[in-house]
Each structure stands twice: as C-alpha cells, then as structure tokens.
C-alpha positions, -999 to +999 in steps of 0.1 A: +336-581-419+314-612-419+291-627-444+259-640-427+261-678-425+295-674-442+331-665-435+346-637-415+376-616-422+393-595-396+423-573-399+441-546-379+437-512-396+458-481-389+428-460-378+390-458-377+386-431-403+360-432-430+386-436-458+404-464-440+371-483-433+358-477-468+390-489-483+390-522-463+353-528-473+361-521-510+390-545-509+372-574-492+335-571-499+318-577-533+301-547-549+268-566-551+267-570-513+242-554-490+261-538-461+246-538-426+262-515-399+252-495-369+247-458-372+283-447-366+288-416-389+319-429-406+299-457-422+278-432-440+281-434-478+290-471-480+258-477-500+273-458-530+299-486-534+277-516-528+242-529-536+229-511-505+236-501-470+212-506-441+218-492-406+205-503-372+199-476-346+217-489-315+216-454-298+178-457-299+181-492-283+171-509-315+192-540-322+172-559-348+147-546-373+136-573-398+169-585-414+188-554-403+212-562-375+249-564-367+246-594-344+268-617-365+299-595-364+293-585-328+291-621-318+324-628-335+342-599-318+325-607-285+342-641-286+375-624-296+374-599-267+362-625-241+390-649-251+417-622-251+407-608-217+400-643-202+428-663-216+456-640-228+447-611-206+463-586-230+476-584-265+500-558-279+492-542-312+523-560-326+507-594-321+470-585-325+468-596-362+481-631-352+454-635-326+428-622-350+440-648-376+435-676-350+399-665-343+391-661-379+405-696-386+383-710-358+352-692-369+356-701-406+358-738-396+330-738-371+309-761-392+337-786-399+331-819-381+368-827-378+387-818-347+406-785-350+438-801-338+435-827-366+431-798-391+461-781-377+482-813-379+472-818-415+481-782-423+515-785-406+523-817-425+514-799-458+536-769-449+565-792-440+561-811-473+560-778-492+591-766-475+611-797-484+601-794-520+614-759-523 
C-alpha cells in the first residue's frame, strides 16, 4: 500500500484472498481514503469500506485515466523485484519481510537529504543507548 507522494507500507500476507487483502487494507488505510487498484476481481467491494474505489483496466491496456493509476505502487514493487533478482538473486519466504522492511525504509526516506548510512548510524546509536538504559 502506498499513499501518493507519501509513505509506503509492505507486508507479507498469508494468501491473496479477498478477505486477507481487505483485512490488510482496513488495518492500514484510513476510511476517508480513495483506493486505486487494477481490475483484479478480489479488490471488488473495497469502496464500501473507504471513501471510494477507482479501478484501472490493465487488461484493456489502459494504464492511466485521469488520476486513476497504480503506477506509484507498481514503481515501488518494481524496485523491490529488480533489487532482489539483481542483488540478492532469491529470497526465501522466511526472510522476505525483512527485505520488504529495508525497501520500505529506503522509500519512506527518499526525500531526506541526509545519507542513508548516516541515518542508520544514528538509529543504531539510539538503539544501543536504549538497550543500556533497560
């Protein structure tokens, strides 16, 4: 899930069923949100839980129609898939959430002008200090 010009959230789910996807959306998306998806049948009915639901017809080779598109989330997952196949080559289900967490962290800090290594070092120092206080 990604908010346009905002943050992304990615998690491993046990399956691609309608109830599972709806549950994840209900847990992480505000009810006043407009949902944009492709025409996959299991997304049907999301509009009942949110301000609205607009679908883009990829099967008809339509990828953008006004403000209706899924390019933001597809761009995020394109980066994830390319990095996994190009850098890590394969990831087991056991470790997939950890890799997703890394890509979410990077994406959500894409506008930060500080170097990511510096941010990680600051975070590690914070964790170390918190561990010593406990």
